[in-house]
C-alpha positions as CSV (number, residue, x, y, z in Angstrom):
1,M,-211.5,98.3,-23.9
2,E,-211.8,96.7,-19.7
3,E,-208.6,95.6,-18.7
4,I,-208.0,93.3,-14.7
5,I,-207.8,95.7,-11.7
6,E,-205.2,93.9,-10.5
7,N,-202.9,96.3,-12.5
8,Y,-204.9,99.4,-10.8
9,Q,-203.6,98.1,-7.3
10,S,-201.3,101.2,-7.0
11,N,-204.3,103.3,-8.2
12,F,-207.0,102.0,-5.0
13,S,-204.1,101.8,-2.2
14,G,-203.9,104.8,-3.0
15,F,-207.8,105.5,-3.5
16,I,-207.9,103.4,0.1
17,N,-205.2,105.6,2.0
18,T,-207.1,109.0,1.1
19,P,-207.9,110.5,4.2
20,F,-212.5,111.6,4.2
21,L,-212.5,114.9,4.2
22,F,-215.3,115.9,6.1
23,T,-215.3,114.4,9.7
24,S,-218.4,116.0,11.2
25,K,-221.6,117.3,8.5
26,V,-221.1,119.2,5.9
27,L,-224.1,122.0,5.0
28,G,-226.2,119.4,7.1
29,M,-224.8,116.5,5.1
30,S,-223.3,113.2,7.1
31,P,-220.1,111.9,5.6
32,Y,-220.0,108.3,5.1
33,N,-216.2,107.8,7.1
34,L,-215.7,104.3,7.3
35,N,-212.3,103.1,5.4
36,P,-211.5,99.4,5.4
37,K,-208.5,98.6,8.0
38,T,-207.0,97.0,5.1
39,V,-206.0,97.0,1.5
40,F,-207.1,94.2,-0.2
41,K,-207.1,92.8,-3.7
42,L,-209.4,93.6,-6.2
43,N,-210.2,90.7,-8.7
44,T,-213.3,93.3,-10.4
45,T,-212.9,94.6,-14.5
46,I,-212.9,98.6,-14.6
47,N,-213.9,100.3,-18.6
48,T,-210.2,102.2,-18.5
49,N,-211.7,103.9,-21.1
50,E,-213.7,106.0,-17.8
51,R,-212.7,109.0,-16.3
52,L,-211.5,108.9,-13.2
53,G,-214.6,110.4,-11.0
54,K,-216.6,107.4,-12.9
55,I,-213.2,105.0,-11.9
56,V,-213.4,105.5,-7.9
57,E,-216.7,105.3,-7.8
58,Q,-216.4,101.7,-8.7
59,F,-213.6,101.6,-6.1
60,V,-216.1,102.4,-3.7
61,I,-218.9,100.2,-4.1
62,E,-215.8,96.8,-4.2
63,V,-215.1,98.5,-0.6
64,L,-219.0,98.9,0.0
65,K,-219.4,95.1,-1.1
66,K,-216.7,93.9,2.0
67,E,-217.8,95.3,4.2
68,E,-220.1,93.0,6.6
69,N,-224.2,93.1,6.4
70,N,-223.6,95.1,3.7
71,H,-225.4,95.5,-0.2
72,I,-225.2,97.3,-3.1
73,L,-229.1,97.7,-4.0
74,A,-228.4,99.8,-7.3
75,Q,-225.1,101.9,-8.8
76,N,-224.9,104.6,-11.1
77,L,-229.1,105.7,-11.5
78,Q,-230.3,107.3,-14.0
79,I,-232.9,109.0,-13.4
80,Q,-234.8,110.3,-16.5
81,H,-237.8,112.5,-17.3
82,T,-238.3,110.1,-20.9
83,P,-235.8,108.4,-22.7
84,Q,-234.1,110.7,-24.1
85,Q,-233.8,113.4,-20.8
86,T,-231.5,112.3,-17.6
87,I,-232.1,114.2,-14.8
88,G,-230.0,113.3,-13.0
89,E,-227.3,110.0,-11.2
90,I,-227.5,108.3,-7.7
91,D,-223.8,106.6,-7.6
92,C,-225.3,104.2,-4.9
93,L,-227.7,102.4,-3.0
94,Y,-227.3,100.2,-0.5
95,S,-229.0,98.3,2.7
96,H,-226.9,97.3,5.8
97,A,-227.9,95.6,8.5
98,N,-232.1,97.3,8.1
99,Q,-231.1,100.2,7.3
100,V,-230.9,101.8,3.7
101,F,-228.2,104.8,2.0
102,H,-228.2,106.5,-0.4
103,L,-224.4,107.6,-1.0
104,E,-223.4,110.1,-3.4
105,I,-219.2,109.9,-4.0
106,Q,-216.5,112.0,-4.0
107,Y,-213.2,112.7,-5.0
108,K,-210.5,115.9,-5.4
109,F,-207.7,117.3,-5.6
110,Y,-208.1,120.8,-4.6
111,L,-205.8,123.7,-4.2
112,F,-205.4,125.6,-0.9
113,D,-205.4,129.9,-1.8
114,P,-205.9,132.1,1.4
115,T,-207.1,135.2,-1.4
116,V,-210.4,133.1,-2.2
117,G,-213.3,133.2,-0.5
118,Y,-213.5,133.6,3.5
119,N,-213.0,130.3,5.2
120,E,-211.3,127.4,4.7
121,I,-214.0,125.8,2.4
122,E,-214.1,128.6,0.4
123,H,-210.3,129.1,-0.1
124,C,-210.0,125.3,-2.3
125,I,-209.9,125.7,-5.5
126,G,-209.5,123.1,-8.4
127,P,-206.5,123.0,-9.5
128,N,-206.9,125.2,-12.9
129,R,-209.4,127.3,-11.2
130,K,-212.9,125.9,-12.5
131,D,-213.3,123.7,-9.4
132,T,-214.4,125.0,-6.2
133,L,-214.9,123.0,-2.8
134,I,-218.1,125.5,-1.7
135,K,-220.0,124.7,-5.2
136,K,-219.2,121.1,-5.2
137,I,-221.1,121.0,-1.2
138,E,-223.3,123.3,-2.2
139,K,-224.3,121.2,-5.4
140,L,-224.7,118.7,-3.5
141,K,-227.0,119.8,-1.6
142,E,-229.0,121.4,-3.5
143,K,-229.4,119.0,-6.5
144,Q,-227.5,115.8,-6.3
145,L,-228.4,114.6,-3.0
146,P,-232.4,116.1,-3.0
147,L,-232.7,113.6,-6.4
148,L,-233.8,110.9,-4.3
149,Y,-236.4,112.4,-3.8
150,S,-238.2,114.1,-7.4
151,K,-241.0,112.6,-8.1
152,Y,-238.9,111.3,-11.4
153,T,-237.0,109.2,-8.5
154,K,-239.9,107.4,-7.0
155,H,-240.8,104.6,-10.6
156,Y,-237.3,103.5,-9.5
157,L,-237.4,103.5,-6.2
158,E,-241.0,101.2,-5.9
159,T,-238.4,98.8,-8.9
160,L,-236.2,98.1,-5.2
161,N,-239.6,97.8,-3.3
162,L,-237.9,101.2,-1.3
163,E,-239.2,104.4,0.0
164,S,-237.2,107.2,0.2
165,K,-238.7,108.2,3.9
166,N,-236.7,105.4,5.2
167,I,-233.5,106.0,3.0
168,E,-230.6,107.8,5.2
169,Q,-228.4,109.9,3.0
170,Q,-224.7,110.1,3.3
171,I,-221.6,111.6,1.1
172,Y,-218.4,109.7,0.7
173,F,-216.1,112.8,0.5
174,K,-211.9,112.4,0.2
175,A,-209.8,115.0,-1.2
176,Q,-206.4,115.6,-1.2
177,I,-205.3,119.5,-0.2
178,F,-202.2,121.3,-1.9
179,M,-201.5,124.2,0.6
180,P,-198.4,127.2,-1.4
181,F,-195.0,126.3,-1.7
182,G,-193.2,127.6,1.7
183,E,-196.6,127.9,3.7
184,T,-198.3,125.7,6.6
185,T,-201.8,126.3,7.5
186,T,-203.2,124.2,10.4
187,L,-207.4,123.2,8.8
188,K,-210.0,123.6,11.1
189,T,-212.8,122.9,9.0
190,L,-211.8,120.8,6.9
191,N,-209.8,117.0,7.8
192,N,-205.7,118.4,8.5
193,D,-204.5,114.6,6.9
194,C,-206.0,115.6,4.0
195,I,-203.2,117.5,3.4
196,Y,-200.9,116.5,0.1
197,G,-198.2,118.5,-0.5
198,F,-198.5,122.2,-2.4
199,Y,-198.6,124.4,-5.2
200,F,-196.3,127.2,-7.3
201,N,-195.6,129.3,-9.8
202,F,-194.6,128.1,-13.1
203,K,-192.1,131.1,-12.0
204,D,-190.4,129.7,-9.4
205,L,-189.7,126.5,-11.1
206,L,-185.8,127.1,-10.7
207,K,-186.1,126.8,-7.6
208,F,-186.2,123.0,-8.0
209,N,-183.4,122.5,-10.3
210,N,-181.9,120.6,-8.6
211,C,-185.0,118.3,-8.8
212,K,-186.4,114.8,-10.0
213,F,-189.0,115.3,-11.7
214,Y,-192.0,112.1,-12.5
215,I,-195.5,113.5,-13.9
216,P,-198.1,110.9,-13.3
217,K,-201.2,110.4,-15.9
218,K,-204.5,111.7,-13.9
219,L,-205.7,108.4,-13.2
220,D,-202.4,108.0,-11.5
221,W,-202.9,111.0,-9.1
222,L,-204.3,108.9,-7.1
223,V,-201.0,106.7,-6.5
224,D,-198.6,107.1,-3.0
225,V,-195.5,108.5,-4.8
226,N,-192.5,106.0,-5.0
227,T,-189.0,106.2,-6.0
228,H,-190.5,103.6,-8.9
229,V,-190.8,105.3,-11.7
230,N,-189.3,107.1,-14.7
231,W,-187.6,110.1,-13.1
232,Q,-186.1,113.4,-15.2
233,N,-183.6,115.9,-15.0
234,Y,-184.7,119.5,-14.8
235,E,-183.3,120.0,-18.3
236,Q,-185.5,116.6,-19.8
237,I,-188.5,118.3,-17.8
238,L,-188.3,121.9,-18.9
239,S,-189.8,122.1,-22.2
240,K,-192.9,120.3,-22.1
241,L,-193.4,122.0,-17.9
242,K,-192.9,124.9,-20.5
243,S,-196.0,123.8,-22.5
244,F,-198.4,122.9,-20.0
245,Y,-197.5,127.2,-19.0
246,T,-198.1,127.8,-22.5
247,E,-201.8,126.0,-22.4
248,K,-202.3,127.2,-18.9
249,Y,-202.4,124.3,-17.7
250,A,-201.2,123.0,-14.1
251,P,-200.4,119.3,-14.5
252,M,-199.5,117.3,-11.2
253,L,-195.5,116.4,-10.3
254,W,-193.4,114.1,-8.1
255,L,-190.2,116.3,-6.6
256,K,-187.1,114.3,-5.4
257,F,-185.2,116.4,-3.3
258,L,-181.4,115.3,-3.3
259,N,-181.9,114.7,0.5
260,G,-184.2,111.2,-1.0
261,D,-188.3,112.9,-0.1
262,I,-190.8,113.2,-2.5
263,K,-193.0,115.1,-2.3
264,K,-196.7,115.5,-4.8
265,S,-197.1,118.8,-5.5
266,F,-199.1,121.6,-8.5
267,M,-197.1,123.5,-11.1
268,V,-199.4,126.2,-11.7
269,W,-200.4,128.8,-14.5
270,W,-201.8,131.5,-12.8
């Protein structure tokens, strides 16, 4: 099933507004960090059954197309060892002026846990503790970017009249970071503008009993907070949040405070 992406304009706007996580090289990898000056209207289609990461890749492609002198050469390029065995995927090959680039795309949600690791990058973990920033950038460095130089990729590049030695590599990495409730931290290695909100444990839920709640679906995690949602009070939402806690699932919540402030948060089970 495909839908006109106009239905996802708020998701796209939230994606555009998200800052890049890295403003300088990380593990020797160069970040892409050029955002469009304004959010534009999309007129393409997306597969609504795709996971969030794949939809973000489509958003990035549309942004690249809008930049002057950019040309998309390939996207989601499946590199195969045999017809039955795929060894990896190259997210995007594009040219700008006379230079060709290999771009790997990431959009992540991280909780900043100072008890994990020894530096800012190691402190960033996924809401359910299954994902970490350090593992992701190591995978980019050791697996995803080197795929360009694989002997199995050479054939695909030849069909595009390209050689790997002439291609520059970049990582397109945006993220929303959430701090422990009640704590403030100024980031030095990562982009401080990526701090979007806070996280708290289920046992602290009662602290927010005067708030209104909204649970966005996964794709809507991209959306910037606004008042145009169906809010629920503490009593209405409690049973659902108890279920998430029992299932060991950390949902994103929008919290609307008595003063009218709206904050993004995660409620964790750990």
